[in-house]
C-alpha positions in Angstrom: 128.6 123.2 141.5 124.9 124.0 141.8 122.5 121.3 140.8 121.2 121.3 137.2 117.7 122.6 136.8 114.9 120.1 136.9 112.8 119.3 133.9 109.4 120.9 133.1 106.5 120.6 135.6 104.1 117.7 135.6 101.8 117.2 132.6 98.2 118.1 133.0 95.8 115.3 133.9 92.3 114.7 132.6 89.4 115.1 135.0 88.6 111.4 135.1 92.1 110.6 136.2 92.7 107.9 133.5 95.9 105.9 132.9 98.7 106.6 130.4 96.4 108.4 128.1 95.3 110.8 130.9 98.8 112.2 131.0 98.8 113.6 127.5 98.8 117.2 126.5 96.4 118.2 123.7 98.2 119.4 120.6 95.3 119.3 118.2 95.6 121.8 115.4 92.9 120.8 113.0 89.7 118.8 113.1 88.0 117.4 110.0 84.7 115.6 109.8 84.5 112.7 107.3 80.9 111.9 107.8 81.2 108.6 106.0 79.5 105.6 107.8 79.4 107.6 111.0 83.2 107.6 111.3 85.3 110.6 112.2 88.9 111.4 111.2 91.0 113.5 113.6 94.1 115.2 112.1 96.6 116.9 114.3 100.1 118.1 113.8 103.0 117.4 116.2 106.1 119.6 116.3 109.5 118.0 116.2 110.6 116.2 119.4 107.1 116.5 120.9 107.1 114.7 124.2 103.4 114.0 124.6 100.6 112.7 122.4 96.8 113.2 122.6 95.0 110.1 123.7 92.6 108.3 121.4 89.8 108.6 124.0 90.2 112.4 124.1 90.2 112.5 120.3 87.0 110.5 120.0 85.2 112.3 122.7 83.6 109.0 123.8 82.6 108.5 127.4 84.6 105.3 127.6 85.5 103.8 131.0 88.9 105.0 132.3 91.8 102.9 130.9 94.2 101.2 133.4 97.9 101.9 133.3 99.5 99.4 130.9 96.3 99.0 128.8 95.7 100.4 125.3 93.2 100.2 122.4 94.5 99.5 118.9 93.4 102.2 116.4 94.1 102.6 112.7 96.8 105.2 112.4 98.4 107.0 109.5 101.5 109.3 109.6 102.1 111.9 107.0 105.5 113.6 107.0 105.3 117.3 106.1 107.9 119.4 104.3 108.6 121.5 107.3 109.7 118.5 109.3 106.5 118.1 111.3 104.5 114.9 111.4 100.8 114.9 110.8 99.2 111.9 112.6 95.8 110.8 111.3 93.8 108.6 113.6 90.8 107.0 112.0 88.2 105.9 114.5 84.7 104.4 114.5 81.8 106.4 115.8 81.7 107.4 119.5 79.1 104.7 120.5 81.0 101.9 118.9 84.3 103.1 120.3 82.9 103.4 123.8 81.4 99.9 123.6 84.7 98.4 122.4 86.4 96.5 125.4 89.8 97.8 126.5 92.6 95.3 126.2 94.3 95.1 129.6 97.8 93.7 129.3 100.6 92.9 131.8 103.4 95.5 132.0 105.7 93.5 129.7 103.0 92.9 127.1 101.9 96.5 127.3 105.5 97.5 126.5 105.5 95.2 123.5 102.3 96.6 122.3 103.8 100.1 122.5 106.8 99.0 120.5 104.4 97.6 117.8 102.6 100.9 117.8 106.0 102.6 117.4 106.5 100.6 114.2 103.1 101.8 113.0 104.1 105.4 113.7 107.3 104.9 111.7 109.6 106.3 114.3 107.5 109.3 115.3 108.7 111.0 118.5 105.3 110.6 120.2 105.9 106.9 120.7 109.2 107.6 122.4 107.2 109.7 124.8 104.8 106.9 125.6 107.7 104.6 126.5 109.2 107.2 128.8 105.8 107.8 130.5 105.4 104.0 131.0 108.9 103.7 132.4 108.3 106.5 134.9 105.0 105.1 135.9 106.4 101.6 136.5 109.2 103.1 138.6 106.9 105.3 140.6 108.8 108.4 139.5 107.5 112.0 139.6 106.2 113.1 136.2 108.7 115.9 136.0 111.5 113.4 135.5 109.7 111.6 132.6 111.9 113.1 129.9 115.2 112.6 131.8 115.0 108.9 132.6 115.5 107.4 129.2 119.1 106.6 128.5 118.6 107.0 124.8 116.9 110.4 124.7 118.8 113.2 123.1 120.1 116.1 125.3 118.3 118.5 122.9 114.9 117.1 124.0 112.7 119.7 125.7 113.1 119.8 129.5 116.2 117.5 129.5 119.4 119.1 130.9 122.1 116.4 131.2 124.6 117.0 133.9 128.3 117.4 132.9 129.7 114.1 131.6 126.3 112.5 130.9 125.9 113.7 127.3 127.5 110.5 125.8 125.2 108.3 127.8 122.1 110.3 126.7 123.3 110.1 123.1 124.7 106.6 122.8 123.3 104.7 125.7 125.6 102.5 127.8 128.3 102.0 125.2 131.9 101.4 126.4 133.0 104.8 125.3 130.1 106.6 127.0 130.6 104.6 130.2 134.3 105.3 130.2 133.5 109.0 129.9 131.1 108.8 132.8 133.7 107.0 134.9 136.3 109.6 134.2 133.8 112.4 135.0 133.0 110.8 138.4 136.8 110.5 139.1 137.5 114.1 138.2 134.4 115.5 140.0 135.5 113.9 143.3 139.0 115.3 143.2 138.3 118.0 145.7 135.8 116.1 147.9 136.6 115.0 151.4 136.1 111.2 151.7 134.8 111.6 155.3 132.4 114.5 154.6 131.1 113.5 151.2 129.9 115.9 148.5 126.9 116.8 146.4 125.3 114.6 143.8 127.4 114.0 140.7 124.9 112.0 138.7 121.5 113.5 137.8 118.5 111.8 139.4 117.0 111.1 136.0 120.0 109.1 134.8 120.4 107.3 138.1 116.7 106.2 138.1 117.1 105.1 134.5 120.2 103.0 135.4 118.4 101.4 138.3 115.4 100.6 136.2 117.4 99.1 133.4 119.5 97.0 135.8 116.4 95.8 137.5 114.9 94.9 134.2 118.1 93.0 133.3 118.1 91.0 136.5 114.3 90.3 136.4 114.6 89.3 132.8 117.0 86.6 133.8 114.6 85.3 136.4 115.9 87.1 139.5 117.8 84.0 140.3 119.1 83.6 143.8 122.0 81.3 142.6 124.0 82.0 139.5 126.1 79.1 138.2 128.8 79.9 135.7 130.9 77.0 134.4 133.5 77.8 133.3 133.8 81.3 134.7 133.7 84.1 132.2 136.7 85.9 130.7 140.3 85.4 131.4 139.9 86.1 135.1 137.4 87.2 137.7 138.2 89.8 140.3 136.1 89.2 143.5 135.6 92.4 145.4 134.6 92.4 149.0 132.8 95.0 151.1 133.3 98.6 150.0 130.8 100.4 152.2 130.7 103.6 150.3 134.5 104.1 150.1 134.9 105.4 146.6 138.7 105.6 146.9 138.9 101.8 147.1 136.5 101.2 144.2 138.5 103.6 142.0 141.8 102.2 143.2 140.7 98.6 142.3 139.8 99.8 138.8 143.2 101.5 138.5 145.2 98.5 139.6 143.3 95.8 137.7 141.7 97.7 134.9 138.1 98.5 133.9 135.7 95.7 133.1 135.9 94.4 129.6 134.2 91.4 127.9 136.7 91.5 125.0 139.6 91.8 127.3 138.3 89.0 129.6 138.5 91.3 132.7 135.5 90.3 134.8 134.4 91.6 138.3 132.2 90.1 140.9 131.2 92.5 143.7 130.3 90.4 146.8 127.8 92.8 148.4 127.9 95.6 151.0 128.5 98.5 148.6 126.2 100.7 150.6 126.2 102.3 154.1 128.8 104.0 156.3 130.9 105.6 153.6 129.7 108.8 151.8 130.0 107.7 148.2 127.9 104.6 147.9 125.7 106.2 145.2 128.7 106.9 143.0 130.1 103.3 143.5 126.7 101.9 142.5 126.7 104.1 139.4 130.1 102.8 138.4 129.2 99.1 139.1 125.7 99.2 137.6 126.8 101.3 134.6 129.6 98.8 133.7 127.2 95.9 134.3 124.8 97.5 131.8 127.7 98.0 129.4 129.2 94.5 129.8 126.5 92.1 131.2 129.0 89.3 130.9 131.8 90.9 132.7 130.3 92.6 135.8 128.2 90.8 138.5 126.8 91.8 141.8 126.0 89.7 144.8 123.6 90.9 147.5 125.0 91.7 151.0 123.3 92.3 154.3 123.6 96.1 153.6 121.7 95.7 150.3 118.6 96.0 152.5 116.5 99.1 152.9 115.8 98.5 156.6 119.5 98.2 157.4 120.1 101.4 155.2 117.8 103.4 157.5 119.2 101.9 160.8 121.9 103.3 163.1 124.5 101.0 161.4 123.4 102.2 157.9 123.6 105.6 156.4 122.7 105.0 152.7 119.2 106.4 153.2 120.6 109.7 154.5 123.0 109.8 151.6 120.2 109.5 149.1 118.1 112.1 150.9 121.0 114.6 151.2 122.2 114.2 147.6 118.8 114.4 145.9 116.6 116.8 147.8 113.0 116.3 146.6 113.9 113.1 144.9 115.7 111.2 147.6 113.0 108.8 148.5 112.3 107.9 144.9 116.0 107.2 144.4 116.1 105.2 147.6 113.1 103.1 146.8 114.4 102.5 143.3 117.6 101.1 144.9 115.4 98.9 147.1 113.8 97.3 144.0 117.3 96.8 142.5 118.4 95.1 145.8 115.5 92.7 145.7 116.5 91.5 142.2 120.1 90.8 143.1 121.4 87.2 143.4 122.5 85.8 146.8 125.3 83.5 145.7 127.5 82.5 142.7 129.0 79.1 141.8 132.0 79.3 139.6 133.9 76.4 137.9 133.5 72.6 137.6 132.8 70.0 140.3 135.4 69.5 143.0 136.9 72.9 142.1 133.7 74.9 142.4 134.0 78.2 144.2 130.9 79.4 146.1 130.8 83.1 146.5 128.3 84.3 149.2 128.4 87.5 151.3 128.0 86.1 154.8 128.4 82.4 154.9 126.6 79.1 155.4 123.1 78.9 156.8 122.0 76.8 159.8 120.7 74.2 157.3 123.7 73.8 155.0 122.4 70.6 153.5 119.5 72.5 152.0 121.4 75.6 151.0 122.0 75.1 147.3 118.6 73.4 146.6 116.7 76.2 148.4 118.6 78.9 146.4 117.8 77.1 143.1 114.1 77.1 143.8 113.8 80.4 145.7 111.0 82.8 144.8 111.6 86.5 144.2 112.8 88.4 147.2 111.9 91.7 148.7 114.0 94.8 149.4 114.2 93.9 153.1 115.6 90.7 154.6 113.2 89.4 157.2 114.9 88.9 160.6 111.9 87.1 162.0 111.7 84.2 159.6 108.7 82.1 158.9 110.0 79.7 156.2 113.1 77.8 155.2 113.7 80.2 152.3 113.7 83.2 154.7 116.1 81.4 157.0 118.5 80.7 154.2 118.4 84.3 152.9 119.0 85.7 156.4 121.9 83.3 157.2 123.7 83.5 153.9 123.9 87.3 154.3 124.5 87.5 158.1 126.4 84.4 159.3 130.0 84.3 160.3 132.6 81.6 160.6 134.2 80.6 164.0 137.2 78.5 165.0 135.4 75.8 167.0 133.2 73.1 165.6 129.4 73.3 165.5 127.0 76.1 165.3 126.2 78.7 167.9 124.5 82.1 168.3 126.5 84.9 166.7 127.8 87.8 168.6 126.0 90.0 166.1 122.6 89.1 167.5 120.6 86.3 169.1 118.8 85.4 165.9 122.0 85.1 163.9 124.4 82.1 163.6 128.1 81.3 163.5 129.4 78.1 161.9 132.5 76.1 162.6 135.0 74.2 160.4 133.1 71.0 160.6 130.1 72.6 159.0 132.2 74.1 156.2 134.0 70.8 155.5 130.8 68.7 155.4 129.1 71.2 153.1 132.1 71.3 150.7 132.1 67.5 150.6 128.4 67.1 150.0 128.1 69.9 147.4 131.5 69.2 145.6 132.7 72.7 146.5 136.4 73.4 146.7 136.3 76.9 148.3 133.8 79.2 149.9 134.5 82.9 149.4 132.7 85.3 151.7 133.1 88.9 152.9 131.0 90.6 155.6 133.8 91.5 158.1 137.3 92.8 158.5 139.6 89.8 158.9 141.3 89.8 162.4 144.7 89.9 160.8 143.8 93.3 159.2 145.3 92.1 155.9 142.1 92.3 153.9 141.8 88.5 153.5 142.0 85.4 155.7 141.8 81.6 155.0 140.1 79.5 157.6 138.6 76.0 158.1 141.5 74.1 156.5 141.8 76.6 153.7 138.3 75.8 152.5 136.9 79.2 153.4 138.3 82.7 152.5 137.1 86.0 153.8 137.9 89.0 151.5 137.3 92.6 152.6 138.0 95.4 150.2 137.5 98.6 152.2 141.0 99.6 153.3 141.4 101.7 156.4 137.7 100.9 157.1 135.8 103.9 158.4 139.0 105.8 158.5 140.1 104.2 161.8 140.7 100.5 161.3 144.1 100.9 159.6 143.4 97.6 157.8 144.5 96.7 154.3 142.0 95.9 151.6 142.1 92.9 149.3 140.6 91.3 146.2 140.6 87.7 145.1 141.8 87.0 141.6 140.4 83.8 140.0 142.1 82.6 136.8 139.4 81.2 134.6 141.6 78.8 132.6 143.1 77.1 135.7 139.8 76.9 137.4 138.2 75.3 134.3 140.9 72.6 134.4 140.1 71.9 138.1 143.3 73.4 139.4 141.8 75.3 142.3 145.1 76.1 144.2 146.6 77.7 141.1 143.5 79.6 140.1 143.0 81.5 143.3 145.3 84.4 144.3 144.5 87.1 146.9 146.1 90.5 146.5 146.4 93.1 149.2 146.4 96.9 148.7 146.0 100.1 150.7 144.1 102.8 148.8 145.5 106.3 149.2 143.3 109.4 149.9 140.4 110.0 147.5 141.9 113.2 146.1 145.1 111.2 145.2 143.2 108.3 143.7 141.1 110.7 141.5 144.3 111.9 139.9 145.1 108.5 138.3 144.2 107.6 134.8 142.3 104.4 133.9 143.3 102.2 131.0 140.3 102.1 128.6 138.6 98.7 128.0 139.8 96.8 125.0 136.5 97.6 123.3 137.3 101.3 123.3 140.8 100.8 122.0 139.7 98.5 119.2 137.0 101.0 118.0 137.6 103.2 115.0 137.1 106.3 117.2 140.1 105.6 119.5 143.7 105.7 118.3 145.6 102.5 118.6 148.2 103.8 121.1 148.3 100.7 123.3 149.1 97.2 122.2 146.3 94.8 123.1 148.1 91.5 123.3 147.6 89.6 126.5 151.3 89.9 127.4 151.2 93.6 126.8 148.2 94.1 129.0 149.7 92.0 131.8 152.9 94.1 131.6 151.0 97.3 131.9 149.0 96.0 134.8 152.2 94.8 136.6 153.7 98.3 136.0 150.6 99.9 137.6 150.8 97.5 140.6 154.5 98.4 141.2 153.7 102.1 141.1 150.6 101.6 143.3 152.6 99.6 145.9 154.9 102.6 146.4 152.0 105.0 146.9 150.3 102.5 149.3 153.4 102.1 151.4 153.7 105.8 151.9 149.9 106.2 152.6 149.9 103.4 155.2 152.9 104.8 157.0 151.5 108.3 157.0 148.0 107.2 158.3 149.5 105.2 161.2 152.0 108.0 162.1 149.1 110.5 162.1 147.3 108.5 164.8 150.1 106.6 166.7 148.1 106.1 169.9 145.0 104.8 168.2 142.8 107.7 169.4 140.5 107.3 166.4 139.7 103.7 167.2 139.2 104.7 170.8 136.7 107.3 169.8 134.9 104.6 167.7 134.8 102.4 170.8 133.4 105.2 172.9 130.7 105.8 170.3 129.8 102.1 170.2 129.6 101.9 174.0 127.5 105.1 174.1 125.0 103.6 171.7 124.7 100.5 173.9 124.4 102.6 177.1 121.6 104.9 175.8 119.6 101.9 174.6 119.8 100.1 177.9 120.2 102.9 180.5 117.3 101.9 182.7 118.5 98.3 183.0 122.1 99.5 183.8 120.8 101.9 186.4 118.8 99.1 188.2 121.9 96.9 188.1 124.1 99.5 189.7 121.4 100.7 192.1 121.0 97.2 193.6 124.8 96.8 194.1 125.6 100.3 195.4 128.8 100.3 197.4 127.1 102.1 200.3 124.8 99.1 200.9 127.8 97.2 202.3 128.2 99.5 205.3 126.8 98.9 208.8 124.3 101.7 208.2 123.2 101.1 204.6 122.9 104.3 202.5 123.5 104.5 198.8 126.5 106.6 197.8 126.2 106.4 194.0 129.3 104.3 193.6 130.0 100.6 192.7 133.3 98.7 192.5 135.0 98.4 189.2 134.4 94.7 189.2 130.6 95.2 189.8 130.6 97.8 186.9 132.2 95.3 184.6 129.8 92.5 185.6 126.7 94.7 185.1 127.9 95.9 181.7 128.7 92.4 180.7 125.3 91.1 181.8 123.2 94.0 180.3 125.2 95.0 177.2 126.7 91.7 176.2 130.1 90.0 176.2 131.4 91.2 172.8 133.0 94.3 174.3 136.2 94.1 176.4 135.0 96.1 179.4 138.4 96.2 181.1 139.7 98.1 178.1 136.6 100.3 177.9 137.0 101.2 181.5 140.5 102.3 180.9 139.5 104.3 177.8 136.7 106.0 179.6 138.8 106.6 182.7 135.8 105.9 184.9 137.6 104.8 188.1 138.0 107.4 190.8 141.6 108.5 191.5 141.1 110.0 195.0 139.6 108.9 198.3 137.1 108.2 199.7 136.0 106.1 196.7 139.3 105.5 195.1 139.1 102.8 192.4 135.2 102.8 192.4 132.9 104.0 189.7 130.4 106.8 189.9 127.7 105.1 188.0 125.4 108.2 187.8 128.2 110.1 186.1 128.9 107.2 183.8 125.2 106.9 182.7 124.8 110.7 182.2 128.0 110.8 180.1 126.0 109.3 177.2 122.7 110.7 176.0 120.6 111.3 172.9 119.7 114.8 172.1 118.3 116.8 169.2 120.7 117.5 166.3 119.4 121.1 166.2 118.1 122.9 169.3 114.8 124.5 168.7 111.5 125.4 170.4 110.2 121.8 170.5 112.2 120.8 173.6 111.5 124.0 175.5 107.8 124.1 174.7 107.1 120.5 175.5 109.0 120.6 178.8 107.5 123.9 179.9 104.0 122.5 179.1 104.5 119.3 181.1 106.0 121.0 184.2 103.7 123.9 184.2 100.7 121.6 184.0 102.0 119.6 187.0 102.6 122.8 189.1 99.3 124.3 188.2 97.4 121.2 189.3 99.4 120.9 192.5 99.0 124.6 193.4 95.3 124.1 194.0 95.8 121.2 196.3 95.8 121.2 200.1 99.0 119.8 201.6 97.4 116.6 202.9 95.6 116.0 199.6 98.9 116.3 197.8 100.7 114.0 200.2 97.9 111.4 199.9 98.1 111.6 196.1 101.8 110.6 196.0 102.1 108.6 199.3 99.2 106.2 198.7 100.4 103.6 201.3 101.0 106.4 204.0 104.6 105.3 204.7 106.2 108.6 203.8 108.0 107.3 200.7 107.3 107.2 197.0 107.6 104.1 194.8 107.5 103.9 191.0 104.0 102.4 191.1 102.7 105.2 193.3 104.3 107.9 191.1 102.7 106.3 188.0 99.3 106.2 189.6 99.7 109.8 190.8 100.6 111.1 187.3 97.7 109.1 185.9 95.3 110.9 188.2 96.9 114.2 187.4 96.6 113.4 183.6 99.8 115.2 182.6 100.5 113.2 179.5 103.6 111.2 180.6 104.1 107.6 179.4 105.0 104.8 181.8 108.5 104.8 180.4 108.8 108.5 181.1 107.5 108.0 184.6 110.2 105.4 185.2 112.9 107.8 183.8 111.6 110.6 186.1 111.6 108.3 189.1 115.2 107.1 188.4 116.3 110.7 188.2 114.8 111.6 191.5 116.1 108.4 193.1 119.6 109.2 191.9 119.7 112.9 192.9 117.3 113.3 195.8 117.7 110.4 198.2 120.7 108.6 199.8 118.6 106.0 201.5 119.1 102.3 200.8 115.4 101.7 200.1 114.0 101.2 196.6 111.8 104.3 197.0 112.3 108.0 197.8 110.9 110.4 200.3 107.8 112.2 199.2 108.9 115.6 200.5 112.2 115.3 198.6 110.3 114.5 195.4 107.8 117.4 195.7 110.6 119.9 196.5 112.7 118.6 193.5 109.8 118.8 191.2 109.2 122.4 192.1 112.9 123.2 191.5 112.7 121.7 188.0 109.5 123.6 187.3 111.0 126.9 188.6 114.2 126.6 186.6 112.3 125.7 183.4 109.8 128.6 183.9 112.7 131.1 184.5 114.2 130.1 181.2 111.0 130.3 179.2 109.0 132.8 181.2 106.0 130.8 182.4 103.2 132.7 184.3 105.0 131.9 187.6 108.2 133.3 186.3 106.5 136.4 185.0 104.8 136.9 188.4 108.2 136.6 190.2 109.9 139.0 187.8 107.3 141.7 188.8 108.1 141.4 192.5 110.0 144.2 194.3 113.7 143.6 194.6 113.6 143.4 198.3 111.1 140.6 198.3 113.0 138.5 195.7 116.3 139.0 197.6 114.7 138.1 201.0 113.0 134.9 199.9 116.0 133.8 197.9 118.4 134.1 200.8 115.9 132.7 203.3 115.3 129.6 201.1 119.1 129.1 200.6 119.7 129.3 204.4 116.9 126.7 205.1 118.1 124.2 202.5 121.8 124.6 203.4 120.9 123.2 206.9 119.9 119.9 205.2 116.4 119.9 206.6 114.6 122.0 204.0 111.8 119.7 202.9 111.1 118.1 206.3 111.3 121.4 208.2 109.0 123.2 205.7 106.4 120.5 205.7 106.3 120.2 209.5 106.0 124.0 209.9 103.3 124.2 207.3 101.2 121.6 209.1 101.8 123.2 212.6 100.7 126.7 211.5 97.7 125.5 209.5 95.3 126.1 212.4 92.1 125.1 210.7 93.7 122.0 209.0 92.5 123.2 205.6 95.9 122.4 204.0 96.2 126.1 203.0 97.7 129.0 204.9 95.8 132.2 205.5 97.8 135.5 205.2 98.1 135.7 209.0 99.4 132.1 209.2 101.9 132.8 206.4 103.2 135.8 208.4 103.7 133.5 211.4 105.6 130.8 209.5 107.9 133.4 207.9 108.6 134.9 211.3 109.5 131.5 212.6 111.8 130.7 209.7 113.7 133.9 209.8 114.2 133.6 213.6 115.6 130.0 213.1 118.0 130.9 210.2 121.8 130.9 210.7 122.0 134.7 210.3 118.7 136.1 211.7 120.0 139.7 211.7 120.5 139.7 208.0 117.0 138.3 207.3 114.6 140.4 209.3 111.4 142.0 207.9 108.6 143.8 209.7 105.1 142.4 209.8 103.8 144.7 207.2 106.4 143.5 204.7 105.6 139.9 205.6 101.9 140.6 204.8 103.0 141.9 201.4 105.0 138.7 200.9 101.8 136.7 201.6 100.0 138.6 198.9 102.9 138.0 196.4 103.2 134.3 197.2 99.5 133.8 196.4 100.2 133.0 192.7 96.7 131.9 191.8 95.1 134.9 193.8 92.9 132.5 195.8 93.4 134.4 199.1 95.5 131.6 200.6 98.9 130.1 200.2 99.5 126.4 199.4 102.5 124.3 200.2 103.6 124.4 196.5 103.3 128.2 196.5 105.6 128.5 199.5 108.2 126.3 197.8 108.0 128.4 194.6 108.4 131.6 196.7 111.4 130.4 198.7 113.1 129.1 195.5 115.1 126.2 197.0 118.3 125.9 194.9 120.3 123.1 196.4 118.5 119.8 196.1 121.3 118.0 194.3 119.0 117.8 191.3 119.9 120.7 189.0 118.5 120.4 185.6 118.5 116.6 185.4 114.7 116.3 185.7 114.2 118.3 182.5 117.1 116.7 180.8 116.2 113.1 181.6 112.6 113.5 180.7 113.4 114.8 177.2 116.2 112.3 176.7 113.7 109.5 177.2 111.7 110.8 174.3 114.9 111.2 172.1 116.1 107.7 173.0 112.7 106.2 172.2 112.8 107.8 168.7 116.4 106.9 168.2 116.1 103.2 169.2 113.0 102.8 167.0 114.0 105.0 164.1 113.8 102.2 161.5 110.3 101.2 162.4 109.1 104.8 162.7 110.6 105.6 159.3 109.0 102.6 157.7 105.6 103.5 159.2 105.9 107.1 158.1 106.8 106.0 154.5 103.6 103.9 154.5 101.6 106.9 155.6 103.2 109.0 152.8 102.2 107.2 149.6 102.8 110.3 147.5 106.4 110.5 148.6 106.1 114.1 149.7 108.4 113.6 152.7 105.7 115.2 154.8 
């Protein structure tokens, strides 16, 4: 379905760029001068459903100072209803001088809203006041003005510029009533019938409605003080359904609503979502719409806890995905939607306490902080939080926020660093038991991870801690069940904790199958006059219907689980996920890995040390364990990747160069950026080296005159050449040459090998993208190209290419100028063709060799440099291939990829107008 058309373009602004009043459109139809006491009376007529109103300052014509957003001046106003349905608004004002001198009343946002509501009473329901509220709402949310008319949940679909998307009409007409929200829920369910849960789909909810929901939900939470800890004693309703991580898996959210019913205050059916609704899955936006919509409908029946993925920085990271979902579903409005979610995340609570003392249930997403004795007190006095959880903490409150969202339990006593990261913590059973004793807590409920059993829930720490995870078959590969925790309010209120808590396991079928189910309406809908009384509403009848749904669901779940496991009996999907995780680790630490393998090369153990590019399997495991961490079973990874050689002479060893080049970061879409940048860098290098005498070039790279090139020497040479490579790129370039050009055991490489390999890389790049050198060679006669290609191949196949060429060049440079005259070039070519393996096939007369000297002079200087000879002979076998170009560009891609979150945050700060440019 194509997206609905967007509302009308932005309203015109006044030249002085004032506040709310500057966004008004002039609709004046008549002007009358009173002339009494210097006062003026402005009369203008507004058509029905007018969305804008002329400002008092524009009407008066006074040169008053610009008014700030949220400020207003109180003016005498009279509304006269006309027979044709229009409203004539008469604004009585003092003279211009007095009005300009009157101070503007600047109010806070909340007070400004109250002032507007009082003004609405004065206007007796006139539509212009509704416009002011919508403009204020859009301004407070940072919305574009073209969405002003769409954001208000109570605006009629007949309003100009408002086009509700299918299924949204009841919300626009009634607001978030039970019937309207039930219709929106069913619309989402039906719209997703044909969507692939792994590929996602287009937006179902209009951006205006979504932004309005987020603003209303934020207002609701802020109005309650944005508390970090919510205490409810006794718990609301007949029961509370605690839902764990959903991670964008809409099928699980809908399946939970099918099994346990929709939220209802009258029916006592309450839900507590314990965070991590966002990221990874493709339908987090739709789940938030359902959860927030029902929370607005039944504030006493739906509650949301914050998880570690309710964090805008995590949402933009490699382990996120929610930012991309917002951008893809709402082109042009994605960033506004995402930032509105960030404000909503900041207002969410961090923990809930349910029930009386000794039987209290603490619901928190991650777990206990490293200062458990101060956990509850810190939450009670915590200031408002931001959309991002600081990982580098500077206060106790920040430590508590980070830990309660990120920490994990462990089986052994004490606290230790978590496997998730060095700044995160894991806590043992002694920590849990001491906390429960001190705070009179009977059970800690947390989520945050798939339980090791794969059953969706797990009790730990002497049954005082329960993990509940609700995303079944997580990411489509885990094959785990999902679970919810059912809390019976009556039993918990009586202090009977064991009887009140019951976990239930499920396995949601495919999204298309879930969307075919029908939800039982909330009790409020069934009791309304507009809904037939076709379902008995006694508690026993509702329980019987729920039990029937569970039995029916269990049959579907059993078939689904069997089918999914039989569809992937060898666990190939989970293996692919392991390979992906390993790949991300490798590309982020490739340089450290290479150094570790390089220092323990198998060839260094021989009597004559010479690196061979292999390490033993045990060395490979040790280096990976040291550099990448212990949380991966490297024995299993080695088997999955099949990295050990099967044949002699290195049977059982690991080719570490092949392993490292197996994983790389590249552009999603190939374009001219890569080719243009690489061609520019390599062409610049060759152009500068073309003009150098051979000794000058050797001195540039071999600064200590030992015939070898180190990383420090290469960095200094490139600095002098000013080619625009960073130090990290220089290191990447050196590692490439060290891997492919030199088998020596030293930690540096031969200068001749480096120069020859660099020319090869430049030649191959220029041939692909037609640099000036490639264009010059393409104009050569065929005999010249064929002769030089075969001669170069013969020289390099003898294994002495670089050394032989350099020595010959120096010996025939009679005047030691570092450049060859045409006659000297003819002599060196004659010597090379006489020394080749098949001299009869490579024989040219002196006149032809003189023509070659002219062709090889690329810069037309009258002499031939060492680089020009290498370009002419076109060496093709230096064991380098295209790795130089590949590794240089991969270093750029890896830098961007590893720092994507920081780069995106910086670019957002540089784009205050949210243009995405």
